[in-house]
Steps between C-alpha positions, in 0.01 A plus 500: 500500500167673522319553171289813474182371334382850406829563320466166320142572392586855393783379276284227346217748433734760348669241277159368392367847415816591308483174304130555428575850368787371285289213362203726436662813356825397331448314173733205462494159343344221705825302545680806641210578731496141628877503551483829690222364723695178568817690591314733737314213667825304539674802658211558741496132602878504557466821703223352718696177560808705598288725721375201700849346509401190307784542250837673528553837338509450124418854392555804721175692527463831685404442863265714704668579831 
């Protein structure tokens, strides 16, 4: 399985920018903000591990064909 590095970087950058905007502009309590960040980081890590075939499919993410 060939991993498109540009696709990987684009997704990581977009997720990072969206999370930065959410953290910066949406007021929320610190515990909720930390929980949101942890969930997003966990999902991105799972997605990357699945993308490289290091773990079996746990969560179905949209695939770029």
